[in-house]
C-alpha positions in Angstrom: 31.5 13.6 32.2 29.2 15.4 34.7 28.5 18.5 32.9 25.2 18.1 30.9 26.1 20.6 28.4 28.8 18.7 27.3 27.1 15.3 27.7 24.7 17.0 25.3 27.2 18.0 22.9 28.9 14.8 22.7 25.5 13.0 22.0 24.8 15.6 19.3 27.9 14.3 17.7 27.2 11.0 17.9 23.3 11.3 16.6 24.3 11.0 12.9 26.0 7.7 13.5 23.5 6.5 15.9 20.7 7.5 13.5 22.2 5.6 10.6 22.2 2.4 12.6 19.0 2.5 13.4 17.9 3.2 10.2 19.4 0.3 8.8 18.0 -1.7 11.5 14.5 -0.5 11.4 14.0 0.4 8.1 12.2 3.6 8.9 13.7 7.1 9.4 10.9 8.1 11.8 11.3 4.9 13.9 15.0 5.5 13.8 14.6 9.1 15.3 12.3 7.4 18.1 15.0 5.2 18.8 17.7 7.7 19.1 15.5 9.7 21.2 14.9 7.0 23.6 19.0 6.5 23.7 19.1 10.1 24.8 16.4 10.1 27.4 18.3 7.0 28.9 21.8 8.5 28.9 20.0 11.5 30.8 18.8 9.0 33.3 21.7 7.1 33.9 24.8 7.3 36.2 27.8 8.3 34.0 30.5 7.5 36.2 30.8 3.8 34.9 30.6 4.7 31.7 34.1 4.3 30.3 33.2 4.3 26.4 30.5 6.5 25.7 30.6 5.6 21.7 30.1 1.8 22.6 27.3 2.3 25.0 25.5 4.5 23.0 25.4 2.0 20.2 24.3 -0.9 22.5 21.3 1.3 23.7 20.2 1.9 20.6 21.0 -1.3 19.3 18.8 -3.0 22.0 15.6 -0.1 21.6 15.9 -1.1 17.8 15.8 -4.8 18.8 12.7 -4.1 21.2 11.0 -2.3 18.6 11.8 -5.2 15.7 10.3 -7.6 18.2 7.1 -5.6 19.5 3.9 -7.6 18.1 2.4 -4.1 17.2 5.0 -3.3 14.7 4.2 -3.5 10.9 6.4 -4.1 8.3 4.8 -1.9 6.0 6.7 0.4 3.5 7.8 3.6 5.3 5.9 6.7 4.4 8.9 9.1 4.8 8.8 11.5 1.9 11.7 12.9 0.2 12.3 15.3 -2.7 13.2 13.7 -6.0 16.3 14.0 -6.9 17.6 13.1 -10.4 20.8 11.1 -10.1 22.8 8.7 -12.3 21.8 5.0 -11.7 24.1 3.0 -10.0 24.8 -0.8 -10.2 24.5 -2.6 -6.9 27.1 -4.7 -5.8 26.9 -6.5 -2.4 24.0 -5.5 -0.4 26.3 -4.9 2.6 28.9 -2.8 0.5 26.0 -0.7 -0.7 24.5 -0.1 2.3 27.9 0.9 3.7 28.8 3.7 1.2 25.2 5.2 0.7 23.9 7.6 3.6 20.2 6.8 2.1 18.5 3.3 2.9 19.2 0.7 0.2 15.3 -0.4 -0.5 16.8 -3.6 -2.0 18.9 -4.3 1.0 16.0 -3.6 3.3 13.7 -6.1 1.4 16.3 -8.9 1.9 16.7 -7.8 5.6 13.1 -8.8 5.9 14.2 -12.5 5.6 16.2 -12.1 8.8 15.0 -12.6 12.3 15.6 -9.5 14.4 18.9 -11.1 15.9 20.5 -12.2 12.8 19.2 -8.5 11.4 21.0 -6.9 14.2 24.2 -9.0 14.1 24.7 -8.4 10.4 24.2 -4.7 10.2 26.2 -4.0 13.2 29.0 -6.1 12.3 28.9 -6.1 8.5 27.7 -2.6 8.1 29.1 -0.7 10.7 32.1 -2.9 11.8 31.0 -3.4 15.6 33.0 -6.0 17.3 31.2 -9.4 18.1 32.0 -8.7 21.8 30.0 -5.6 21.8 26.9 -7.0 19.6 26.9 -10.1 22.1 26.5 -7.9 24.8 23.3 -6.2 23.0 22.0 -9.7 22.2 22.9 -11.2 25.6 24.6 -14.2 23.8 28.1 -15.1 23.8 30.6 -13.5 21.1 30.9 -16.9 19.1 26.9 -17.3 19.0 26.5 -14.0 17.6 29.4 -14.6 15.2 27.4 -17.6 14.0 23.9 -15.3 14.0 26.1 -13.1 11.7 27.7 -15.8 9.5 23.9 -17.3 8.7 22.8 -13.7 8.1 25.5 -13.1 5.7 24.6 -16.5 3.7 20.9 -15.6 3.6 21.7 -12.0 2.3 24.2 -13.0 -0.3 21.9 -16.0 -1.4 18.6 -14.2 -1.6 17.6 -12.3 -5.1 16.2 -8.7 -4.2 13.0 -8.0 -6.7 14.0 -6.5 -9.8 13.0 -2.9 -9.9 12.6 -0.4 -13.0 15.6 2.1 -13.5 15.0 5.4 -12.0 14.6 7.1 -15.4 11.5 4.7 -16.1 10.2 5.1 -12.7 10.2 8.9 -13.2 8.8 8.5 -16.9 5.9 6.5 -15.6 4.9 9.0 -13.0 5.3 12.0 -15.1 3.0 10.5 -17.8 0.4 9.4 -14.9 0.7 13.5 -13.8 0.1 14.5 -17.4 -2.9 12.0 -18.1 -4.7 13.1 -14.4 -4.3 16.2 -15.4 -5.8 16.0 -18.6 -8.3 13.5 -17.8 -7.2 10.9 -20.1 -8.5 7.8 -19.4 -6.8 6.1 -22.1 -3.2 7.2 -20.9 -4.0 6.2 -17.4 -5.4 2.7 -18.4 -2.0 2.3 -20.3 0.0 2.7 -17.0 -1.7 0.5 -15.0 -1.6 -3.3 -14.9 -5.2 -4.9 -15.1 -5.0 -6.0 -11.7 -3.7 -2.9 -10.0 -5.0 -2.1 -6.4 -5.4 1.4 -4.8 -5.7 1.6 -0.9 -6.2 4.7 0.8 -6.1 5.8 4.6 -7.9 9.0 5.4 -7.5 8.7 9.0 -11.0 8.0 10.1 -11.8 5.6 6.7 -10.0 3.4 4.3 -10.8 2.8 0.7 -9.7 -0.2 -1.7 -10.3 0.4 -5.3 -9.3 -3.0 -7.3 -9.1 -3.1 -10.9 -7.4 -0.6 -13.9 -10.5 0.8 -15.0 -11.9 1.8 -11.5 -8.7 3.1 -10.8 -8.4 5.5 -13.8 -12.0 6.4 -13.3 -11.3 7.9 -9.9 -7.9 9.4 -11.1 -9.9 11.2 -13.9 -12.3 12.5 -11.1 -9.1 13.6 -9.1 -7.7 16.1 -12.1 -8.0 18.9 -9.6 -5.6 17.4 -7.2 -3.1 16.3 -9.9 -3.1 19.8 -11.2 -0.8 20.8 -7.9 0.7 17.6 -7.5 4.3 17.1 -7.4 6.8 14.0 -7.8 8.4 12.6 -4.8 10.0 9.7 -3.2 8.0 8.0 -0.6 10.0 5.3 1.7 12.3 5.0 -1.6 9.3 4.4 -4.0 8.2 6.8 -6.9 5.2 8.8 -5.9 3.3 12.0 -5.8 2.2 15.0 -3.3 -0.8 16.5 -4.0 -1.1 20.1 -3.1 -4.4 22.2 -2.8 -4.6 25.8 -1.1 -0.7 25.5 -0.2 -0.9 22.4 1.9 -0.3 18.8 1.1 -3.4 16.9 1.2 -2.4 13.5 0.1 0.6 11.5 -0.8 0.6 8.3 -3.3 3.5 6.0 -3.5 3.4 3.8 -6.6 4.8 -0.1 -6.8 5.8 -0.8 -10.7 6.3 -4.0 -12.0 7.5 -4.6 -15.6 7.0 -1.0 -16.2 3.5 -0.8 -15.3 1.9 0.1 -11.9 0.5 -2.7 -9.9 -0.4 -0.9 -6.7 -1.0 2.5 -5.3 -0.9 3.3 -1.6 -2.5 6.8 -0.7 -2.1 8.8 2.7 -4.6 11.3 3.2 -4.8 11.4 6.9 -4.1 15.1 7.8 -2.7 14.1 11.3 -0.1 11.6 10.1 1.0 14.0 7.3 1.5 16.5 10.0 4.0 14.1 11.6 5.7 13.3 8.6 6.4 17.2 7.8 5.4 16.6 4.4 4.4 20.3 4.2 8.1 21.5 4.8 9.3 18.9 2.5 7.5 19.9 -0.2 7.4 23.6 0.2 11.7 23.4 0.5 11.6 21.4 -2.8 9.2 23.5 -4.6 10.6 26.7 -3.1 
């Protein structure tokens, strides 16, 4: 395997699988892309002669990179800002979390919430074995533990995952109703309608890049939304890290995205990202333009 062009083709063939593994481990598509790219850079610098099983080698490297990212002190476990077009889909009943992850290419938000309960080592053992069917001997190499110890990690993680209760989430239909109602009310400047959608203790947190803003309370948030009617007029529903949200478009560019947290059908939190640099890194303009086009 000395021809680098052949190697590059082999890697591109493996990329979807490696990205799926990294996404399940890290809970962020952007972080997963970074992990997979790091695996490619390491492959380019590696003597290929001793590699007998490229599939296993790449799985090990991506898993180790992901494990290092999970352990990094600078890593924050915040919701992903990854934006996706809102596709209307029939609601599905979730079964076992591992089964749901294995049959769905999109990351399961409920599964990720439960996985946050696990240590990085437990998370890696569970995801690689129960979700992707990797052998314990291979996982043990990643974790630098014995296969028996790795098997115990996975078993403990499995018990915790199946015994944990993922928070109840409103149905996709209900979340879309709330987002559409929010946009209608904001466009009309209907203070009363906005207030009815918000929990009394709702909190809005906004990141503008050079500054941040926190607005607490339903009335204060509704008042701010009335003042932002111009943005709402050109907003569209999107999903942000699996959450319902909106992207505000002004003069053909996305100037902010806002993710909603709903509890019992009412909005309890609104997270706004209006940092131009971060929005550019997330390629939000391309995603929204493609959906509107």
